[in-house]
N, C-alpha and C positions, 0 to 999 in steps of 0.2 A: 504494500501499500502506500503512497504516496502522503507525504506530508501534508499536503494540501486536503486529502481525504481524511486524514486523521484530525485534523482540528475544526473541520467543517460539522457544524450541527446537523445530527440526522432528521430525517423527518419525525422519526419517533421521539426524538429530543425535543424537537419545537412543538411537538403534541402534547409531551411531558410538563414541558413549561406552561403552555396555554392552561393546561387543567391545573394546575398547583396555583396559577396568579387567579383562576376562579376559585379555589379553596381558599386561599390566604385572604382575598381580597373581601370573598363573602364573610369570612371568620370575622376580620376585622369590622365591616359593616354592621355585622350583628353585634358585637361587641361596643362599638360606639353606640349604637340605638340603646342597647340595655344602660349605657353609661347617660345617655339623654333622659331615660325614665328616671334613674337615681337621681340626677339632678335636679329635674322638675318636682320630685317627691320632696326634695329640701327645700324648694322655692328659689332655686337656683336656673331660673327660666334664659336667663342670656348664654347659661354654661348648656342647657338642655338644648338651645337651639343651634348652638356651634357644634353638640357633638351630633344632631341630625344632619349638619352641613357635611360634617366631615363622612358620616356615614353614607350620605349620597355620593360624596366624593370616591369612596373604595366601590360602590357601586358601581359606577361609572366606568371605573379601570375594570373591574368585571366583565361588566358589559361590553368593553373594547375588546376584551380577550376573545368573548362570546362570538362579538361578530365576527373576529379573523377567520374564527374556527367555522361557523356558518357561511362567511363568504368563497372559502376554500371549498368547500362541499359543494357550494353551487355551482363553482367551477369544474367539477370533477373530478377534484382532488379529494378523494372519500377517504374518511378517518376512521378506521375501525374502532367501534366502539367498545370500551371497556368497562370494567367495573369501575376503575378509578374516575373515568370520565363521566359514568351515571352518577355518581358519588358527587362529582364536583357540580353537576348541573342540578342535583338535588340540594347541594348545600347553598348555590346561589340562591336557587327559589325560597328557601326556608328563611335567606337573609333578607331577600326582598319583602316578604310578608312580614316578618318581625319588625323591618324599618318602617311599613306601613303603619303596622300597629302601633307602634312607639310613637309615632306623629301624633296618631289619636289620642293614647293615654296623655303625652306631654299637653296636650290641648285642654284634655280634662282637668289635670293639676291648675292649668292658669285660669279655667272657668272657675274653679273651687276657690283659688286663692281671691278672683276677682269677687266672687260672692262674699267671703269673708269681709273683705275691706269695705263692699259697697254697706253691709250690715252695722 
């Protein structure tokens, strides 16, 4: 094998990098969303909003990885479906759902705080 072949990432390496990007960014998004709920529970609404924004940023990174994979598939570059890939998609979907729910919970805490100050 030539040196060029040895240093060039394989298609498998690229797929693994994409899958791990989904898992890591999805996990980070879910963690940030959970931190947003915790901050809102303590009445720290600016921090909660910042954590929701952070979660959105992680989800955008994950979405970019996913879009790259989908684009390749649409161009006929079929990627074999592995258990790790399925896990990464599941991880991302759970993170998206959790982020949406966290936004609603933060809003509820804000409304509760507003109601307490109105009375």
